[in-house]
C-alpha positions in Angstrom: 0.1 0.0 0.0 1.3 3.4 -1.0 2.4 5.8 1.8 0.4 9.0 2.0 2.0 12.3 3.0 1.1 16.0 3.2 2.4 19.1 4.7 0.2 18.5 7.7 0.4 14.8 8.3 2.4 11.7 7.6 0.7 8.3 7.7 3.2 5.5 8.0 2.1 1.9 7.5 3.8 -1.5 8.1 6.0 -2.2 5.1 6.2 -5.9 6.1 2.4 -6.4 5.8 1.8 -9.1 3.2 -1.8 -9.8 3.5 -5.1 -8.7 5.1 -4.8 -11.6 7.6 -1.4 -10.7 8.8 -2.4 -7.1 9.0 -5.2 -8.1 11.4 -3.0 -10.3 13.4 -0.2 -7.7 13.8 -1.8 -4.3 13.9 0.5 -1.4 13.4 1.3 0.8 16.3 0.6 4.4 16.9 1.8 7.0 14.5 2.8 10.2 16.0 2.7 13.3 13.7 4.1 16.7 14.0 2.6 19.4 11.9 5.6 21.3 10.6 6.7 23.0 7.4 10.2 21.6 7.7 10.0 18.0 8.9 7.7 15.1 9.7 8.5 12.5 12.4 6.9 9.1 12.7 7.6 6.3 15.1 6.5 2.8 14.4 6.6 -0.3 16.7 4.8 -3.5 17.2 1.9 -3.5 19.7 -1.1 -5.5 20.6 -3.2 -2.3 20.8 -5.5 -1.2 18.0 -4.2 1.0 15.3 -4.4 4.7 16.2 -3.9 7.5 13.7 -3.5 11.1 14.5 -4.0 13.6 11.7 -3.0 17.1 12.3 -4.6 19.6 9.9 -5.0 23.3 9.5 -8.1 25.0 8.1 -7.2 28.1 6.1 -9.3 31.2 6.8 -10.4 32.3 3.3 -11.0 35.8 4.5 -7.3 36.2 5.2 -6.2 34.7 1.8 -4.6 37.2 -0.5 -6.5 37.5 -3.7 -5.7 39.2 -6.9 -7.7 42.4 -7.0 -10.3 42.5 -9.7 -12.0 45.5 -11.3 -15.5 46.4 -9.9 -16.3 48.5 -12.9 -19.1 47.1 -15.1 -18.9 47.2 -18.8 -21.7 48.1 -21.1 -22.7 44.6 -22.4 -24.4 44.7 -25.8 -24.7 40.9 -26.1 -27.8 39.4 -27.8 -28.3 36.9 -25.0 -27.6 36.0 -22.3 -27.7 39.7 -21.9 -27.5 42.7 -19.6 -29.7 42.6 -16.5 -30.7 45.7 -14.5 -28.0 46.6 -11.9 -30.6 47.1 -9.1 -31.9 43.7 -9.8 -28.4 42.1 -9.6 -27.7 44.0 -6.4 -30.9 42.8 -4.8 -30.2 39.2 -5.9 -26.7 39.6 -4.5 -28.1 40.8 -1.0 -30.4 37.8 -0.9 -28.1 35.2 -2.4 -26.8 33.7 0.9 -30.1 33.8 2.8 -33.4 34.6 1.1 -35.7 36.8 3.3 -35.3 35.0 6.7 -35.7 31.5 5.2 -32.2 30.4 6.4 -31.2 29.3 2.9 -30.5 30.5 -0.6 -33.2 30.3 -3.3 -30.8 27.8 -5.0 -31.2 25.4 -2.1 -35.0 25.6 -1.7 -37.4 22.7 -2.4 -39.4 23.8 -5.4 -42.4 22.4 -3.6 -41.8 24.4 -0.3 -43.8 27.4 0.7 -41.0 29.8 0.1 -40.4 28.9 -3.5 -44.1 28.7 -4.1 -44.4 32.3 -3.0 -41.7 33.2 -5.4 -43.1 31.6 -8.5 -46.7 32.8 -7.7 -45.6 36.4 -7.3 -43.5 36.2 -10.5 -46.6 35.0 -12.4 -48.9 37.7 -10.8 -46.5 40.4 -11.7 -46.1 39.2 -15.3 -49.9 39.0 -15.6 -50.0 42.6 -14.4 -47.3 43.8 -16.8 -48.9 42.3 -19.9 -52.5 42.5 -18.7 -52.8 38.8 -19.4 -56.5 37.7 -19.6 -57.7 35.2 -17.0 -58.4 32.6 -19.7 -54.7 32.3 -20.4 -52.2 30.1 -18.5 -48.6 31.1 -17.8 -46.0 28.4 -17.8 -42.3 28.6 -16.6 -40.5 25.9 -18.5 -37.1 24.9 -19.6 -35.4 24.0 -22.9 -35.3 27.5 -24.5 -37.6 28.8 -27.1 -36.1 26.4 -29.5 -37.8 23.5 -27.7 -41.1 25.2 -28.4 -40.5 24.8 -32.1 -41.5 21.2 -31.6 -43.9 21.6 -28.6 -46.2 24.0 -30.5 -47.1 21.7 -33.4 -47.2 18.6 -31.1 -49.8 20.4 -28.9 -51.9 22.2 -31.5 -51.9 19.9 -34.5 -52.4 16.3 -35.8 -49.7 15.1 -38.2 -51.7 15.9 -41.3 -52.8 19.4 -40.2 -51.7 22.4 -42.3 -50.1 25.4 -40.6 -48.7 28.6 -41.9 -45.3 30.1 -41.2 -44.2 33.7 -42.0 -40.4 33.6 -42.0 -38.7 36.9 -41.4 -35.3 35.6 -40.1 -33.1 32.7 -39.0 -35.3 31.8 -36.0 -38.5 31.6 -38.0 -36.7 29.4 -40.5 -35.5 27.1 -37.7 -39.1 26.9 -36.3 -40.6 25.8 -39.7 -38.0 23.1 -40.2 -38.7 21.6 -36.8 -42.5 21.8 -37.4 -42.1 19.6 -40.6 -41.6 16.6 -38.3 -45.0 16.9 -36.7 -47.4 18.5 -39.1 -47.7 20.1 -42.6 -46.2 23.6 -42.4 -46.4 25.9 -45.3 -44.1 29.0 -45.7 -46.4 31.7 -46.9 -43.5 34.2 -47.1 -39.8 34.3 -46.6 -37.4 37.1 -46.5 -34.4 34.9 -47.1 -33.8 36.0 -50.7 -33.5 39.6 -49.5 -31.4 38.6 -46.5 -34.1 39.1 -44.0 -34.4 42.9 -44.1 -38.2 43.5 -44.4 -41.6 42.3 -43.4 -44.3 42.0 -46.1 -47.7 43.6 -46.3 -50.1 41.3 -44.5 -52.7 41.9 -47.3 -50.4 40.1 -49.7 -50.0 37.0 -47.7 -51.6 33.9 -49.2 -52.7 32.1 -46.1 -54.2 28.6 -46.0 -57.8 29.1 -44.8 -57.5 25.7 -43.1 -54.3 26.4 -41.3 -54.5 25.6 -37.6 -52.1 28.4 -36.7 -50.1 31.2 -38.2 -46.5 31.4 -36.7 -44.3 34.5 -36.6 -41.1 35.5 -34.8 -42.0 39.0 -33.4 -38.4 40.1 -33.3 -35.6 38.5 -35.2 -32.6 38.8 -32.9 -29.9 38.1 -35.6 -31.3 40.2 -38.4 -32.9 43.0 -36.4 -36.4 42.8 -37.9 -39.4 43.5 -35.6 -43.2 43.4 -36.2 -44.8 46.7 -35.4 -48.3 45.2 -35.7 -49.5 41.6 -36.2 -51.2 39.7 -39.0 -54.6 38.0 -38.4 -55.0 34.3 -39.3 -57.3 33.8 -42.3 -58.8 30.7 -40.7 -61.5 32.1 -38.3 -60.7 29.2 -36.0 -57.0 29.6 -36.4 -54.7 31.3 -34.0 -51.6 33.5 -34.1 -48.5 32.1 -32.4 -45.4 34.3 -31.7 -41.9 33.7 -30.6 -41.2 36.9 -28.6 -37.9 35.9 -27.1 -35.9 39.1 -28.0 -38.6 41.7 -27.5 -40.6 40.1 -24.6 -41.8 42.7 -22.1 -40.1 45.5 -24.1 -43.5 47.1 -24.9 -47.3 46.5 -24.3 -48.8 43.7 -26.2 -52.5 42.7 -26.6 -52.2 39.1 -25.5 -55.7 38.4 -26.5 -54.6 38.5 -30.2 -52.5 35.4 -29.7 -53.2 31.8 -29.0 -49.6 31.3 -27.8 -46.7 33.7 -26.9 -43.4 32.1 -26.0 -40.0 33.5 -25.1 -36.7 32.6 -23.8 -36.0 34.7 -20.7 -32.3 35.5 -21.4 -32.8 38.6 -23.5 -35.1 40.9 -21.5 -36.4 39.3 -18.3 -33.8 37.1 -16.7 -30.9 34.7 -17.0 -30.7 31.8 -19.4 -32.6 28.6 -18.4 -36.2 29.9 -18.2 -38.7 29.7 -21.0 -42.0 31.4 -20.6 -45.2 30.2 -22.4 -48.5 32.1 -22.4 -51.3 30.0 -23.8 -55.0 30.3 -24.2 -56.6 27.7 -21.9 -58.8 26.0 -24.6 -55.6 25.1 -26.5 -54.4 22.9 -23.7 -55.1 19.2 -23.6 -54.9 18.2 -27.2 -51.4 17.0 -27.6 -50.5 14.3 -30.1 -50.1 10.8 -28.6 -46.3 10.8 -29.4 -45.8 14.0 -27.4 -43.1 13.6 -24.7 -44.4 14.4 -21.3 -42.0 17.3 -20.9 -43.5 18.9 -24.0 -47.2 18.5 -23.1 -48.6 21.8 -22.0 -51.4 20.1 -20.1 -49.0 18.3 -17.8 -47.2 21.5 -17.0 -50.5 23.5 -16.6 -52.0 20.8 -14.3 -48.8 20.9 -12.2 -48.5 24.8 -12.2 -45.0 24.6 -13.8 -43.8 22.2 -11.1 -44.1 18.8 -12.8 -40.4 18.4 -12.4 -37.8 20.6 -10.7 -38.0 23.9 -12.6 -35.2 26.4 -13.0 -35.8 27.9 -9.5 -33.2 30.5 -9.4 -33.9 31.7 -13.0 -37.6 32.1 -12.1 -36.7 34.0 -9.0 -34.5 36.4 -11.1 -37.3 36.8 -13.6 -39.6 37.8 -10.7 -37.1 40.5 -9.6 -37.0 41.8 -13.2 -40.9 41.9 -13.3 -40.9 43.9 -10.1 -38.4 46.3 -11.6 -40.4 46.8 -14.8 -43.5 47.5 -12.7 -41.5 50.0 -10.6 -40.6 51.8 -13.8 -44.2 52.5 -14.5 -45.0 49.3 -16.6 -44.3 48.5 -20.2 -45.6 51.8 -21.7 -42.8 53.7 -19.9 -40.3 51.0 -20.8 -41.3 51.2 -24.4 -40.7 55.0 -24.4 -37.2 54.5 -23.0 -36.5 51.8 -25.6 -37.7 54.0 -28.5 -35.4 56.8 -27.3 -32.3 54.6 -27.2 -33.0 53.1 -30.6 -33.7 56.5 -32.1 -30.3 57.8 -31.0 -28.5 54.8 -32.4 -30.3 54.6 -35.8 -30.0 58.4 -36.3 -26.2 58.1 -35.8 -26.0 55.3 -38.4 -28.2 57.1 -40.9 -26.3 60.4 -40.5 -22.9 58.8 -41.2 -23.0 59.3 -44.9 -22.7 55.6 -45.5 -19.8 55.0 -43.1 -22.2 52.9 -41.0 -25.1 51.1 -42.6 -28.2 49.3 -41.3 -29.6 47.0 -44.0 -33.1 46.7 -42.4 -36.0 48.6 -43.9 -36.7 51.6 -41.6 -40.4 50.7 -40.9 -39.5 47.4 -39.3 -36.2 48.1 -37.6 -35.9 46.4 -34.2 -35.9 48.4 -31.0 -33.9 45.7 -29.3 -31.3 44.4 -31.9 -29.5 46.9 -34.1 -27.3 45.3 -36.8 -24.9 47.5 -38.8 -21.9 47.3 -41.0 -19.0 49.5 -41.9 -18.4 50.9 -45.4 -14.9 49.6 -45.0 -15.4 46.1 -43.7 -11.7 45.6 -43.0 -12.2 48.1 -40.2 -14.8 46.1 -38.3 -12.4 44.1 -36.3 -10.6 47.3 -35.2 -14.0 48.8 -34.3 -14.9 45.9 -32.0 -11.4 45.9 -30.5 -11.4 49.6 -29.7 -14.9 49.5 -28.4 -13.9 46.7 -26.0 -11.1 48.9 -24.7 -13.7 51.5 -23.9 -15.7 48.9 -22.0 -18.3 48.3 -24.6 -18.4 44.6 -25.3 -20.2 41.9 -27.4 -20.7 44.2 -30.4 -19.7 41.5 -33.0 -22.5 40.5 -35.3 -23.9 37.0 -35.4 -21.5 34.6 -37.1 -24.1 34.0 -39.8 -24.3 37.6 -41.0 -21.1 39.3 -39.7 -20.8 43.0 -39.2 -21.8 44.5 -35.8 -24.9 44.2 -33.7 -25.9 46.3 -30.7 -28.5 44.7 -28.5 -30.1 47.5 -26.5 -32.6 45.5 -24.3 -34.6 47.0 -21.5 -31.7 46.9 -19.0 -29.3 48.8 -21.3 -29.2 52.3 -19.8 -29.4 55.4 -22.0 -25.8 56.1 -20.9 -24.6 52.9 -22.6 -26.2 53.9 -26.0 -24.9 57.5 -25.7 -21.4 56.2 -25.0 -21.6 53.9 -28.0 -22.8 56.7 -30.2 -20.0 59.0 -29.1 -17.5 56.2 -29.9 -19.0 55.6 -33.3 -18.7 59.3 -34.2 -15.1 59.4 -33.0 -14.2 56.3 -34.9 -15.7 57.6 -38.0 -13.8 60.9 -37.7 -10.5 59.0 -37.4 -11.1 56.5 -40.2 -13.5 58.0 -42.7 
């Protein structure tokens, strides 16, 4: 058996032991250890007494450990998601991280079926209902798997395999959604902006909808391409419903929920950390899932269990709840929308006034308030732009890998000061490189 040694203890064992039986017949004597940085002493002798081992250890006080100092200055984070969160929300979460409101534990340690977490998820839902004025005949679900998982869950819950459905594709996420739906129903792309590199949204009157389509699907805001619906199409089928992926503009402005059968969104853009997916669904759409639907994709199972069928993303839901509180404290989504419009206006005006040095390819009438893609006239300067911006503590401005260029995501939590700093940098960069 190998000898074990450490700076704090030395365990010496009988080198002559040849088997388990001899070890039991001839137990090793006491081992005396001396905690020292310089030497270890051990005495071994035969004895009829049971083995005794003394281990001298020291517990290091972490508070006295010298640590490399780190900057406490926050950057302006223009990432598309996971994205910036409100500073006051982060500070509140920090203050409650170790012990949540007298519970004696962190939210991360709570049973999801205990009264403390139940109060958290119930308040989060109540505040979200207040923010969006969600009608009582709609159910709110806090799920997992990202909005991408809903690409399969929606047709599985709303359709039979032979049912026709319509998809209006205005960007990459709408395209991914229709490809997933092909496995579970008969989707029809009634319009796609792919040939024009996803820079516009068509007139709704020109759409050739299937009058028998069970639903019409849109992506309300395309994160990658920066295209946003300012109003919404109406399904031609009088019994059809409108379904919207609102991941990247969720809770950025008021929405008439009653116009939709389903609204779904990943939380990591505007309302929380990654890991939470929110589904708002009209009650009469629940309970019709295809037989092949996995339990974790069946809305009825989650509705019946109040989003607690299995362990939910508890801490993420708690964070969403803090964000909902913050949005209400700001005066609700009408006030939030005003702030978002001001930020977007400043940035788009700078791009449009640059005489072509900066360019936004999206048609002005459908430019996103959340995600602003732009390119440089001299594309070879883009890497330098991103590098210099990072030095000025403005990060994650590189465009999506599929389209290149730059992209500034200016979600709810991005302060006006962040956009103003970016705009000042853009003007300075142009002055030096035009």
